[in-house]
DORO-116328 format. One record per residue: residue number from 1; residue in three letters; chain; x, y, z of N, C-alpha, C in turn. Coordinates in Angstrom, 2 decimals, padded with zeros to 5 digits. Example, Ala and Ser with C-alpha at 12.3 -4.5 7.8 and 13.67 -1.06 7.14 Angstrom:
- 1 | ALA | A | 013.19 | -005.69 | 007.80 | 012.30 | -004.50 | 007.80 | 013.20 | -003.30 | 007.80
- 2 | SER | A | 012.85 | -002.25 | 007.08 | 013.67 | -001.06 | 007.14 | 012.90 | 000.03 | 007.87
END
This chain:
- 1 | MET | A | -005.21 | -010.30 | 013.18 | -003.85 | -010.36 | 013.57 | -003.36 | -009.67 | 012.69
- 2 | ALA | A | -002.30 | -008.36 | 013.46 | -002.20 | -006.99 | 013.09 | -000.73 | -007.49 | 011.85
- 3 | GLU | A | -000.87 | -006.35 | 010.93 | 000.15 | -006.74 | 009.51 | 000.84 | -005.54 | 009.40
- 4 | VAL | A | 001.89 | -005.40 | 008.72 | 002.40 | -004.22 | 008.04 | 002.23 | -003.79 | 006.40
- 5 | MET | A | 001.68 | -003.23 | 006.03 | 001.14 | -003.00 | 004.74 | 002.37 | -001.86 | 004.30
- 6 | GLU | A | 002.50 | -002.30 | 002.49 | 003.43 | -001.61 | 002.04 | 002.92 | -000.09 | 001.54
- 7 | ASN | A | 001.68 | 000.10 | 001.54 | 001.46 | 001.39 | 001.15 | 000.26 | 001.91 | 001.73
- 8 | PHE | A | -000.21 | 002.84 | 002.33 | -001.18 | 003.18 | 002.88 | -002.50 | 003.46 | 001.64
- 9 | PRO | A | -003.57 | 002.81 | 002.25 | -004.99 | 002.90 | 001.29 | -005.14 | 004.29 | 001.05
- 10 | ILE | A | -005.19 | 004.65 | -000.57 | -006.24 | 005.62 | -001.03 | -007.13 | 005.82 | -000.76
- 11 | PRO | A | -007.92 | 007.16 | -000.55 | -009.26 | 007.06 | -000.72 | -009.83 | 007.27 | -001.68
- 12 | HIS | A | -011.19 | 007.13 | -001.70 | -012.17 | 006.71 | -002.64 | -011.80 | 007.57 | -003.92
- 13 | GLY | A | -012.12 | 008.85 | -003.81 | -011.86 | 010.23 | -003.87 | -010.54 | 010.29 | -005.43
- 14 | LYS | A | -009.43 | 009.36 | -004.84 | -008.16 | 008.99 | -005.09 | -007.94 | 007.84 | -006.31
- 15 | ARG | A | -008.81 | 007.23 | -006.23 | -008.36 | 006.13 | -006.58 | -008.01 | 006.28 | -008.29
- 16 | GLY | A | -008.62 | 006.99 | -008.79 | -008.65 | 007.06 | -009.92 | -007.22 | 007.63 | -010.77
- 17 | VAL | A | -006.34 | 008.21 | -009.17 | -005.06 | 009.18 | -009.66 | -003.83 | 008.16 | -009.51
- 18 | THR | A | -004.09 | 006.98 | -009.25 | -003.05 | 005.85 | -009.29 | -002.59 | 005.86 | -010.51
- 19 | LYS | A | -003.31 | 005.94 | -011.77 | -002.69 | 005.63 | -012.84 | -001.45 | 006.22 | -013.34
- 20 | TYR | A | -002.34 | 007.57 | -012.97 | -001.25 | 008.74 | -013.10 | 000.11 | 008.84 | -012.53
- 21 | ALA | A | 000.17 | 008.18 | -011.16 | 001.31 | 008.51 | -010.24 | 002.71 | 008.47 | -011.05
- 22 | GLU | A | 002.91 | 007.49 | -011.91 | 003.73 | 007.12 | -012.77 | 004.54 | 007.90 | -013.57
- 23 | TRP | A | 003.43 | 008.91 | -014.14 | 003.53 | 010.10 | -014.92 | 003.78 | 011.20 | -014.13
- 24 | LEU | A | 002.98 | 011.47 | -013.11 | 003.27 | 012.82 | -012.20 | 004.34 | 012.35 | -011.06
- 25 | ASP | A | 005.69 | 012.06 | -011.88 | 006.80 | 012.28 | -011.20 | 008.07 | 013.16 | -011.14
- 26 | GLY | A | 007.88 | 014.39 | -011.79 | 008.63 | 015.20 | -011.93 | 009.39 | 015.03 | -013.18
- 27 | GLN | A | 009.39 | 013.79 | -013.91 | 009.76 | 013.68 | -015.22 | 009.39 | 013.94 | -016.34
- 28 | ILE | A | 009.76 | 014.00 | -017.32 | 008.88 | 014.61 | -018.83 | 008.72 | 013.38 | -019.24
- 29 | TRP | A | 007.23 | 013.39 | -019.44 | 006.78 | 012.39 | -020.19 | 006.07 | 012.61 | -021.38
- 30 | ARG | A | 006.30 | 011.77 | -022.77 | 005.38 | 012.15 | -023.90 | 004.70 | 011.03 | -023.52
- 31 | ILE | A | 003.11 | 011.22 | -023.71 | 002.19 | 010.12 | -023.25 | 001.57 | 010.08 | -025.00
- 32 | ASN | A | 000.75 | 008.96 | -025.02 | 000.31 | 008.85 | -026.28 | -001.64 | 008.87 | -025.97
- 33 | TRP | A | -002.28 | 009.89 | -025.28 | -003.02 | 009.96 | -024.92 | -004.39 | 008.94 | -025.54
- 34 | ARG | A | -004.32 | 009.03 | -026.86 | -005.38 | 007.98 | -027.21 | -005.28 | 006.69 | -026.86
- 35 | GLU | A | -003.84 | 006.13 | -026.55 | -003.62 | 004.65 | -026.32 | -003.75 | 004.67 | -024.48
- 36 | ASP | A | -002.75 | 005.84 | -023.82 | -002.81 | 005.50 | -022.64 | -003.87 | 006.08 | -021.60
- 37 | MET | A | -004.89 | 006.46 | -022.18 | -005.69 | 007.39 | -021.18 | -007.10 | 007.28 | -021.83
- 38 | GLU | A | -008.13 | 007.46 | -021.11 | -009.39 | 006.95 | -021.04 | -010.76 | 008.22 | -021.55
- 39 | SER | A | -009.89 | 009.10 | -022.13 | -010.40 | 010.43 | -022.62 | -010.78 | 010.46 | -023.73
- 40 | LYS | A | -011.68 | 011.36 | -024.67 | -012.22 | 011.03 | -025.67 | -011.99 | 012.35 | -026.50
- 41 | SER | A | -011.27 | 012.94 | -025.84 | -010.31 | 014.55 | -026.46 | -009.13 | 014.74 | -025.95
- 42 | ILE | A | -008.15 | 015.48 | -026.51 | -007.16 | 015.96 | -025.87 | -007.09 | 016.85 | -025.19
- 43 | GLU | A | -008.53 | 017.36 | -025.00 | -008.41 | 018.85 | -023.69 | -009.13 | 017.71 | -022.82
- 44 | GLY | A | -009.74 | 016.78 | -022.91 | -010.00 | 015.96 | -021.75 | -009.12 | 015.46 | -021.03
- 45 | ALA | A | -007.99 | 014.66 | -021.87 | -006.90 | 014.28 | -021.31 | -005.92 | 015.22 | -020.64
- 46 | ARG | A | -005.88 | 016.27 | -021.15 | -005.20 | 017.25 | -020.35 | -005.93 | 017.63 | -019.02
- 47 | GLY | A | -007.38 | 017.79 | -018.94 | -007.67 | 018.21 | -017.69 | -007.88 | 016.94 | -016.96
- 48 | SER | A | -007.90 | 015.48 | -017.15 | -007.52 | 014.61 | -016.23 | -006.15 | 014.65 | -015.35
- 49 | LEU | A | -005.42 | 015.05 | -016.69 | -004.18 | 015.08 | -015.72 | -003.63 | 016.23 | -014.94
- 50 | HIS | A | -004.65 | 017.20 | -015.21 | -004.58 | 018.46 | -014.34 | -005.19 | 018.11 | -013.31
- 51 | SER | A | -006.26 | 017.68 | -012.96 | -007.06 | 017.53 | -012.01 | -006.48 | 015.89 | -010.74
- 52 | ALA | A | -005.60 | 015.11 | -011.64 | -004.69 | 014.18 | -010.88 | -003.69 | 014.89 | -010.00
- 53 | ALA | A | -003.01 | 016.03 | -010.83 | -002.07 | 016.59 | -010.26 | -002.52 | 017.15 | -009.04
- 54 | ASN | A | -003.55 | 018.12 | -009.10 | -004.34 | 018.64 | -007.77 | -004.83 | 018.06 | -007.12
- 55 | LEU | A | -005.12 | 016.79 | -006.94 | -005.30 | 015.64 | -005.98 | -004.21 | 015.35 | -004.74
- 56 | LEU | A | -002.79 | 015.29 | -006.09 | -001.81 | 015.01 | -005.12 | -000.70 | 015.82 | -005.04
- 57 | ASP | A | -001.58 | 017.41 | -004.48 | -000.95 | 018.81 | -004.35 | 000.56 | 019.04 | -005.02
- 58 | LEU | A | 000.34 | 018.55 | -006.59 | 001.12 | 018.94 | -007.40 | 000.56 | 020.02 | -008.62
- 59 | ARG | A | 001.47 | 020.24 | -009.29 | 001.15 | 021.36 | -010.59 | 001.72 | 020.52 | -011.85
- 60 | VAL | A | 001.04 | 020.43 | -012.89 | 001.22 | 019.75 | -014.19 | 001.14 | 020.99 | -015.40
- 61 | ARG | A | 002.50 | 020.71 | -016.25 | 002.19 | 021.98 | -017.36 | 002.10 | 020.53 | -018.30
- 62 | THR | A | 001.39 | 021.19 | -019.43 | 000.89 | 020.21 | -020.83 | 001.17 | 020.93 | -021.91
- 63 | ARG | A | 001.49 | 019.78 | -022.86 | 001.77 | 020.65 | -024.06 | 001.18 | 019.45 | -025.37
- 64 | ALA | A | 000.59 | 020.32 | -025.86 | 000.07 | 019.23 | -027.24 | 001.03 | 018.71 | -028.04
- 65 | ASP | A | 001.52 | 017.71 | -028.48 | 002.21 | 017.15 | -029.49 | 001.95 | 016.61 | -030.58
- 66 | GLY | A | 001.50 | 017.17 | -031.70 | 001.06 | 016.78 | -032.96 | -000.77 | 016.02 | -032.29
- 67 | ASP | A | -001.41 | 015.44 | -032.87 | -002.21 | 015.19 | -032.67 | -002.93 | 013.97 | -031.53
- 68 | ASP | A | -001.93 | 013.02 | -031.38 | -002.00 | 012.00 | -030.42 | -001.21 | 011.87 | -029.34
- 69 | HIS | A | -000.35 | 013.16 | -029.27 | 000.72 | 013.27 | -027.60 | 000.66 | 014.18 | -026.85
- 70 | ILE | A | 000.76 | 013.91 | -025.60 | 000.82 | 015.09 | -024.54 | 002.42 | 015.37 | -024.14
- 71 | ILE | A | 003.19 | 016.40 | -023.79 | 004.34 | 015.98 | -023.10 | 003.88 | 016.85 | -021.97
- 72 | ILE | A | 004.31 | 016.41 | -020.43 | 003.91 | 016.61 | -019.57 | 005.33 | 016.73 | -018.48
- 73 | GLN | A | 005.16 | 017.58 | -017.45 | 005.88 | 017.52 | -016.54 | 005.25 | 018.10 | -015.25
- 74 | SER | A | 005.39 | 017.35 | -013.96 | 004.72 | 017.43 | -012.94 | 005.40 | 018.30 | -012.07
- 75 | TYR | A | 005.22 | 019.12 | -011.03 | 006.00 | 020.05 | -009.96 | 005.30 | 020.40 | -009.01
- 76 | LYS | A | 005.79 | 020.94 | -008.16 | 005.54 | 021.05 | -006.73 | 005.63 | 022.84 | -007.11
- 77 | GLU | A | 004.70 | 023.55 | -006.44 | 004.30 | 025.22 | -006.75 | 005.78 | 025.51 | -006.45
- 78 | GLU | A | 006.30 | 025.33 | -005.58 | 007.78 | 026.21 | -005.36 | 008.27 | 025.77 | -005.73
- 79 | THR | A | 008.69 | 024.70 | -006.88 | 010.03 | 024.58 | -007.49 | 010.13 | 024.51 | -008.96
- 80 | ARG | A | 009.16 | 024.93 | -009.40 | 009.17 | 025.13 | -010.88 | 010.17 | 025.71 | -011.34
- 81 | SER | A | 011.37 | 025.22 | -012.02 | 012.61 | 025.70 | -012.26 | 012.71 | 026.45 | -013.58
- 82 | ASP | A | 011.55 | 026.77 | -014.20 | 011.75 | 027.53 | -015.77 | 010.87 | 028.73 | -015.33
- 83 | VAL | A | 010.84 | 029.01 | -014.40 | 010.36 | 030.86 | -013.75 | 011.04 | 031.88 | -013.65
- 84 | ASP | A | 010.83 | 032.67 | -014.30 | 012.29 | 033.70 | -013.82 | 011.27 | 035.05 | -013.44
- 85 | VAL | A | 011.24 | 035.13 | -012.48 | 010.47 | 036.37 | -011.36 | 011.37 | 037.32 | -011.27
- 86 | LYS | A | 011.07 | 038.48 | -012.36 | 011.48 | 039.59 | -011.71 | 010.77 | 040.77 | -010.92
- 87 | ASP | A | 011.55 | 041.36 | -010.27 | 011.55 | 042.45 | -009.69 | 011.01 | 043.58 | -010.74
- 88 | THR | A | 010.00 | 044.48 | -010.60 | 009.35 | 045.56 | -011.31 | 009.41 | 046.82 | -010.48
END
């Protein structure tokens, strides 16, 4: 029997991205990468965030905040508001 689904199924390659979807909502997040992610290094955590954003057609900016935290914000390429482009 046919049924209505709440969400469209995620392709196999994007399944790992779903855990990052909450953080990639455009808000500024401070993440404890040691506790919240399955990475072995801060560089690996940042790489995972960039890969997840790319799969969702987003960009993400990241900044280390001490040894245990990363501050992140995702955005669409054309909507990043802190970049001032001037004609030269």
